[in-house]
MARTIKE-952708 format. One record per residue: residue in one letter; y, x, z of N, C-alpha, C in turn. Coordinates in steps of 0.02 Angstrom, whole numbers, plus 50000, padded with zeros to 5 digits. Example, Ala and Ser with C-alpha at 12.3 -4.5 7.8 and 13.67 -1.06 7.14 Angstrom:
BEGIN
A497165066050390497755061550390498355066050390 S498885064250354499475068450357500025064550394 
***
This chain:
BEGIN
X503914864446773504134870246776504344872846856 X504864868946897504944866646932504344865347021 X503864862346990503314867047012502864870447036 X503034874346964502604879946994503124886047010 X503954882747021504474888547058504404884547142 X504024880847148503954876547215503434882347228 X502934880147197502264884947221502474891747236 X503024895047186502684903947208503304902547256 X503904900847270504404900847331504164900147397 X503234894547416503054892647455502554899447484 X502164900647403501714907247421502294914147450 X502884915347434503134920747454503424918747533 X503674913247514503544909847604502904910447639 X502574912347660501784911547658501864919547672 X501934924347635501684928847632502194932747663 X503024929047688503444936047707502984931647780 X502894925447819502684923347893501994926547902 X501644927047846501084932247878501154939747879 X501764941747868501954950247855502194949347919 X502614943347929502994946348023502784945948061 X502054941148088501584939048123500924944648124 X500994949848049500764953048090500874960448076 X501704960648062502024964948092502344965948185 X502194959348191502224956748272501724958348319 X501264957548291500614959348313500554967448326 X500654971548242500634979948251501264979948337 X501864978548348502154982348378501804979848462 X501674971848470501594970548510501024977848533 X500694978248495499874980748522500154989948532 X500464989748489500914995548499501304996748587 X501354993648586501924993048674501544992048707 X500684990448680500224987048757499954994348747 X499864999448693499445006148690499995009548728 X500315011248738500955013348758501035014448829 X500975005848845500715006148914500385009748964 X499885007448929499185008148948499115014348945 X499195019148919499485028348920499885028048977 X500345025048974500715028149050500585025049116 X500135020549113499895019149199499145023949203 X498915024549145498315029649143498605036949192 X499195040549167499725044849190499865044949249 X500145039549242500255037449329499935036749368 X499505032149377499085029049428498295030149432 X497955035749498497415035949486496775034549483 X496955028249512496595024249498496835018149464 X496675018349418497045014249341496435006949321 X496015006649330495485003949306495824995849308 X496064992249400496124988849407496864988549378 X497314989849381497804990749341498154985249260 X497464993049245497164988149184497024984549164 X496784981249197496084973949171496924967949184 X497414969149218497764964249203498284964949113 X498204970949089498714971848998498224967548962 X497564965548932497644960048900497874955248910 X497864953248955498224944348990498974944848962 X499454953748979500034952148962500424952648862 X499734956148855499544956448776499344946248751 X499174943748774498884940048748499614931248776 X500014931748818500444931648840501064934748784 X501154937348752501724940648726501734938248640 X500844938948637500834935548569500874929148549 X500654926048593500724917648595501414916648582 X501724918348655502564919948638502854918748555 X502764924948532503054928248492502814922448449 X502064917248419501874915348367502344908648362 X502424908348447502784899848457503664902248445 X503694907648408504304908648409504814906648326 X503774910248293503854909648208503834902648195 X503414900048234503324892548219503514889448228 X504134889648273504914885048265505814885448238 X505194894648234505864894548173505764894148098 X504944893448092504714890248003505014881548017 X504734879848054504744870348065505734869848049 X506074874148084506514873548106506994875248015 X506584878148004506784882047915506564874447847 X506164869247879506144866847836506294861447864 X506764860047920507334855447925506974849047990 X506494849948011506634847148086506844848848122 X507234842248163507354844148205507064850648283 X507674855048296507064859148362507514856648409 X508224852648430508284852648476508074846148536 X507564841148501507324839048541506684842248540 X506234846048503505884848648525505774854548578 X506334857948605506434861848621506544860548707 X506934854748688507334851148752506474847348781 X505974845948742505504841448777504784848348815 X504764854448771504694860848776504974859748875 X505414861148860506034864748906505674860949014 X505644853248959505634847349043504764849149048 X504234851249002503254852349016503754856049060 X503974860749021503864869549042504194868049128 X504654867349158505094865849194504614861149260 X504004857149231503344854849275502954857749262 X502994861949246502194867749213502444869449289 X503084874749275503294882849325503334877049365 X503534871649400503484867949458503184868449491 X502514864749474501834865449519501414870649510 X501474877649453501254882949470501654886449492 X502084886549534502854894649552502114896149615 X501924895449631501624899349694501164902849649 X500684902649609499994905249550500514909749507 X501174907849502501624915149448502014918449490 X502244916549560502564921749614501784926449635 X501124923049626500594927849650500404931549612 X500554930949523500334934549475500954940449457 X501524937449483502004943849471502074948149547 X501714946349596501564952349670501164956749660 X500434952849630500354959249589500254962649582 X500584962049503500644967249466501644972249485 X501694970249543502154972849597501654978249646 X501264973249657500954978349698500474986149672 X500404983949630499794988049588500294996149558 X500714991649517501214994049461501505000249536 X501934997149560502365002249614501825006849665 X501065006549643500485006449691500845008149768 X501155002449783501025000449847500335003449910 X499845001749865499115002549912498595004749840 X498285005549863497615003149835497195002149863 X496325001949825495624997349850495375006849894 X495315001649958494985005650016495645011350043 X496615008350054496715011950070497015007050153 X496985012050200497025005850285497735008050280 X498104998650309498374996250285498714991850332 X499384992050349499564988150413500044982350362 X499994974050338500754972650311500674967750379 X501404964550385501614961850452500974962350515 X500674962350536500534959150606499634962450557 X499614961050521498754959950498498454970050487 X498024970850501498024979150481497084978150481 X496694984350439496184984350397496494989150336 X495654987550303495454991550254495654987750194 X495954989050112496204984750067495474983550034 X494974979450002494314979750005494324974149932 X494934971449887495114968949845495754967049847 X495884967649774496354965149737496424963249688 X496354953349688496534952449624497364948149592 X497234944649539498074940349495498364935149567 X497954932549625498244929949659498194931049721 X497764933749760497684938049821497614946549851 X497604946849911497334953049930497014952049978 X496444956649978495784956250022495914963350095 X495954958850148495814963450193495564963650257 X494774968850242494654969950331494894971650377 X494554970850433495204969250517494564975250514 X494614977750555494624981550623493754979350636 X493964972550660493284967750693492694967450649 X492974967250550492514967950504492394958350485 X493364956150497493484951850468493744950350407 X493644947050355494034946350301494204942150287 X495384945250298495714941050297496184941950193 X496264933350173496294933250102497094932350141 X497424939150074498444936050071498394935450009 X498994927550004499264928149940500044932849901 X499744936549841500154941949820500874944049848 X500994937249846502024934249813502244934449898 X501604936949951501604937950003501494945650067 X501324947249987501034955450031501714959549972 X501934954449949502474959949886503054959949928 X503114955749952503944954249994503754953950083 X503264957450113503134959250165503164966950181 X503034971950252503574976250238502574976550285 X502584985250218501824985450213501834994250225 X501434996050269501295002850310500715003350278 X500615010150237500015012950205499775017550273 X499325018550286499245021550352498715028150300 X498405027450231498035031050192498475036350162 X499305034750156499675038250107499945044450169 X499825041650236499975047850294499585053550277 X500085061950230500205066850236499625068750278 X500015069550370499675073150426500095066050488 X499525067050526499625061250579499825063950636 X499985063350692500355066950741500075063750798 X500065068550835499245070450875499545072050938 X499615067850978499865071851066499625066651127 X499815066851190499935064451272500075070951294 X500015063951369500345069751415499725069851474 X499755077351497499195081151506499445082351604 X499235078051664499485080151696499025080051759 X499455088851816498905090851832499555088051935 X498895092251969499165089252037499575095352055 X500165092052120500775096452137500165102452177 X499715102452179499385106652227499315113452185 X499205111952120499115117052081499785122452071 X499365128052098499715133152071500385136052023 X500715139952010501225142751960500815142051911 X500345149651933499845152251908499415148551848 X499045144751885498705138151854499145135551796 X499735133351834500465128851797500455128951719 X500595138351745500445143451655499985143951617 X499235142251654498585143951635498815137851592 X498905130651635498545126651587499205123551528 X499645128251507499915125251453499605129551399 X499565138251425499045143051390498535140051360 X498295136151383497505134451361497515127351309 X498225123951323498335119151260498585122851206 X498965128051210499095133251172498665135351114 X498045138451167497395142051125497285135951068 X497235132251127496885126951082496835122451033 X497655121551004497875118250930497955123650913 X498155128650923498105135750875497225136850832 X496775136350870496115138050860495905131950827 X495815123850840495885121350797495685119350722 X495755121250652495475121450606496135115850564 X495895110450620496145102850595496715102250602 X497095104550642497725107050684498445109050628 X499005106350613499405113050583499625117850640 X500155124750614500245127150678500935122450693 X501145118250668501755116450667501515111750762 X501515115150793501365108250870501945113050934 X501795109750971502395109051030501915110151102 X501995113851125501885112851198502325114251280 X502355111651310502765111851353502975108151420 X503205108351462503145105051535503655098951529 X503455093051534503675088451521504355086751591 X504065085051628504435081051706504185083451775 X504075080451824503865081251892503825075051897 X503185071351898503145063151907503255061251977 X502995056751972502805055152046502535056452092 X501745056752059501205059452082501015066952050 X501305068051988500595074251937501545078351925 X501365083551884501585087451852501715086551783 X501705086351746501475083651680501875089151624 X501325089151590501145096051531501055092551457 X501525091851404501465087251331501275093151310 X500895086951245501055094051194500885086251125 X501255089651066501395088550981500985089750968 X500715087650912500425092850868500075089150802 X500045091450738500035088450665499335088850645 X498905083650650498075084650601498235085450529 X497725087150501498125086150417497795083050391 X497675074950412497365070450371497535066050386 X497755063450358498245053250381497675050050379 X496985047150384496615045550375496465043450448 X496085036450460495995035750545495385039650573 X495115040750531494305041750553494655047950596 X494815054250528494805057750535495415061250610 X495885057350617496325058150664495915056950725 X495545049750741495135050350773494655053750805 X494385058650755493855061950782493985067850812 X494795071450771494905077550790495545074650880 X495715069450901495685068850928495395067751000 X494705066550979494075066851034494105071551031 X493935078551001493905087850984494245089151048 X494955088551049495515090351055495435089951143 X495595083651159495515079951213494715082951283 X494285083851228493545087251265493855093451270 X493825097251244494135103851244494545103851299 X495065100551305495665102651353495055100051421 X494875092451405494335092451507494045097751501 X493685099951486493325105151469493675113351489 X493915114051516494385120751480494625121151563 X494845115151580495555113551618494605114951699 X494435109551664493805109851738493535118451739 X493695121351686493155128251697493535133651736 X494535130051727494885133851769495015131051819 X494605126751842494825122151920495455121151905 X495795117551874496325115551853496455107851863 X496745103351937496365097451965496835092651888 X496625087051869496775080751833497395077751900 X498005075251875498285069851931497945061351915 X497915060151977498175050651959498605049552029 X498375041851996499155038952048498985038752097 X499335043452135499105042352208499875038352252 X499875038552328500295036052380500295039052424 X500945042352460500855044652533501015040852600 X501005039852631500945033552691501085040452741 X501545040552766501875044552832501835038452920 X501315042052946501355035653023502015041253070 X501975036853095502685039953144502425035553226 X502425041153282502275039353332503105038953388 X503145031953404503635031353436503795030653491 X503095032253534503105033653602503345040153615 
***
């Protein structure tokens, strides 16, 4: 009778353990789905961030299995104090040896979840400037202007000052144009109006621009303009800047407005 009762209790215990395991797995999978849905809603380019979800899912399930196993062993009279202490020492050793790798993993989560930057973005990370070509669990690869690849650990990137140029909605464009002191009053006004007309007619530039007479320099009368182009990327910025400067040169030459250059006047006196 005791044998049957013992078997029944063992069977009930096994059923309860299986139920707890299945329920725990279902709960983890439920939260995993919710996290995936949230990522898809918040991030347009979510494929790379979603690739980390299976890893987190397995880690969570492993932790739950260890907790359940420890509880069962404790219930059967096994001393968990020494076992936990042993795991603690091993865990400390492993974490100390792999602290950089762990820091890089958390760094990659911070980069991708907070949308610091994404693949293809043009960024400046401290003194490193270039295009993001790859983001892994360990590192971020940047292709610089001279076409070299620089690999940065993600924990370094997560703690660095990051400027995401691609996230800029409008980019500032400005220049100082110096004309000679021989330029007449009418042509100075014409030079200012030409700049206004060029900026107004350019469809790549917003209406939020300014043109003004800046100062009387040592060898030039300086006219300055500031404007904003409708793009944040570097290629479009360079294209628009080239078009504007080329048009300024063309229009000024057409109107006979001379550009100034640094010069020095020397006066000679006759002492005789």
